[in-house]
N, C-alpha and C positions, 0 to 999 in steps of 0.2 A: 536528459528527459526520462531515461529509465529510472534514474535515482529519484526524480521528483515523483513519478507514479508509485515507486516503491515506498517512498515516505508517506504518501497519502494512504496507501493500502495498509501499511503498518500502523498509521495513526488511527484508522478506524478499528483495526484489530485490537490495539492496546486500550483505546478509549472504551471499547465494549467490555474489556476485561477489568477495567478500573485501575489499570497501571498508570498512575499519574505521571511519574518521572519518565517512563518510557514514552508516553504520549507527548510530553513536552519536548523530548529529544527529537521525535519525528516531526513535530510542528516546526521546530527550529530548522530541521533539515529541509522542509518544504520551503520556508522563507529564504534560506540561504541559496538553495538551488534556483528558486524563482528569481532572486537578485542576479545570479550569474547568467541565467537565460535572458533576463532583461538587458543586461550589458551586451550580450551577443546580438540581440535584436537591434539595439541602438547602433551597433557596429555594422549593421546591414547584412548579417549572415542568416537571419531568420525573417521570413515574411511577416509584416505587421499584422495582417488580417488573422491568420491562424494563431498568432501569438496572443492577440486580444481575446479570442474565443477560448483558448486554453487557459489564459489567466483568469477569466471569469469563472470557468469551471473549477479551477483550483481554489479560488476564493470561496465559492459555494461549499466545496468540500471541507475547507478549514472551519467555516462557520458551523456546518452540521456536526462535525466531529467535536468542536468546542461545546456545542449544545449537548452532545451525548455525554461528554465528560462532566457537565454540570447537572446531568439528570433531566434535561429539558425535553429530550426525545429518546425513544427506545424504552424497553422494559425497565421498570424500577420497582423496588420493594415498597412495603407499606409506608416507609419513612421517606420515600422519594429518592432513595439512593440507587444508582444504577446497579443492576444485577451483575455480579462478578463471576466470571468463569461459567461453570455449569449449574450455578445456583438458580433454581426456578423462582419466578416471581408470582405470587398469588395475591392479587389485589382484591379487596372487598370494600366497596364504598357503601355508604348508607343508602337505603332504598328511597330517597327523596329526589326532588328535581335536581338538587345540587350534585348528589351522588351519581345520577344518570348522566349529567353533563360531564363530570370528571371521567366517567367510564368512556364516554364517546371521545373525549379529548385524548385519553390514553390510547384508544384504538387508532386514532389518527396519528398520534405520535409514534406508535409502534410501526404503523404502515410507512411513515416517512423514513424512519431509520432502516426498515427492511428494504424499501425501494432504493435508498442510497447505497446500501451494501450490495444489493443485486446489480445495480448499474456499475458500481466500481469493480465488482468481480468480473463482469462481462468485458469491461475495458482492460482489466488486467490480463484476462485470458486471451484477448486479442493482441495485446502488446508482447506477451511472453514469447510466443513462437516468432513473431515478427522481429523483435529485438534480438532474441537468442540466435536465430539463424543468420541474421545480418552480421552478428558478432563473430560467429564461428565459421561461416562459409566464405569462400572467396567472393570478392565484390561482384564479379561477373555472374556467378551462379545466383547470388542473392538478388541481383537486379532482374534476372530472368524470372524469378519466382514472383516478383511484384508484391502485391498485397494479399496474395492467396493464403499465406500462413496466418496472417492476422484475421482475415475474413473467416477462416476455418475455426480459429479459436473463439472469435466472437459468436459464431453460430452455435458452437458447443456451449458457451456460457448462457446464451438465450434459452437453449433447450433445458439446461439444468435449472435455470431460474423458474421457467414455466412449470416444469415437473415438481420442483420444490414447493411452489405456491399451490399446486394441485394436490400435494401430499402423495405423489406417486414415486418419489425417490425411495430406494431401499433404505432401511434403517441405518446401515453402516455409512452409506453415502450421504444421507441426510445429516448425520452427526459430523461428518468430515466437511460438509458444506460451510459450517460456521468458521472453520479454520482455513478455508480456501484462500481468502484474501491474504492471510499471513504467509502461507506457503508461496502464493504467486509473487508477493512482494519480495520474499527471501530469494526466490529463483531469479527475479529481475536484478536484485542487488548482486547476485552471484555472477550474472553476465557482465556487469560493469567492469570489474578488473580484467576479465577475459578480453573484452573489447579493447581496453587500454593496453594490455600486454601485446595483443595482436598488432595494434597501431604502432607500438614501440618497435617491434621487430620489423614491421613493414617499412617504417620510416624513422630510423633512429634519430634523425635531426630534430624531430619534434620533441624529443626528451628535454631540450633546452627550455621549452615553455611550461614544463610541469613544475609544480611547487612541491619540493621535498617535504616542507613543513606540513602541507595538506595531507600527504600520505602518512606522515608520522602521527598527526593528530587523529586521523581516521583510525589508525591502528590502536592508539591508546584509548580512544573513545569506545571502540568495540571491545577492547580488553576489559575495560571497566564495567561493561554490561554483562560479561560472562558470569560473574558470581551471582547476580540477581537472576539470570536465566536458569542457573543451576538450582538456586534456592526455590524458585517457583516451578521447577521441573518442566519448563516450556521448551520443547524440542525445537520449535520453529525459531524462537529467539536465540537459543544456543547455537543452532546451525548457522544462522546469519551472522552472529557476532564472531564466531570462530573463523568462518570464511573471511570476514572482513579483516580480522587480525592477520591471517596468513597471506592471502592473495592480494587483497586491496592494500594492505600495509606493507608487509615484508616483500611480497612478490613484486610490486611495482617499484619499490625502492631498490631491490636487487637488480 
């Protein structure tokens, strides 16, 4: 589940940057993890109700991110191409009725993408402390904390979204807000191998159920993304890919 949310967050991050190949990788990750969770649900280990709600939300996220990749939502330049990185979009339509309609549609489109990114950031900030503490703390301690870490993270996310919409965030924080989904996703991915390694040490018998090939492919896939992350000088991408090579790949196999 941490991996699925991480894929969704990174999908929105890369789609907003115009990184097509990385977006496709994250989209495939969402579908593959969704198939795995469906299998677990059919086996009776996940309640059907929450699974259906989560599946519907994931499907909406995939559609919105695909629309962003195609330039149908979010800021675009005069040629209808999604703005990449820090490039600012300056749209100027003709001053007739058609131009006014296009302007209104663009405002709605930008609002939809902004709402989706804000909602996803809140969910990510809620999941990060909840998943991270559950992975790192003893089971009894994590159980006593309940949903308090997730509720605290969600509250922080809502405050940041409201302040950002009101233009009250400091300039440095406002700039970092656009990269929040990427960092949140990367930190979620970084908790995944930690949780797996902890489970391996706690119950070595479960290692029989792990696929060595999956760990090998994860390591190779992350390794292949490192050069592109270096080329684009994307620290978020580089951090996640390097961690995936070392801990998610070599660490679990070791």
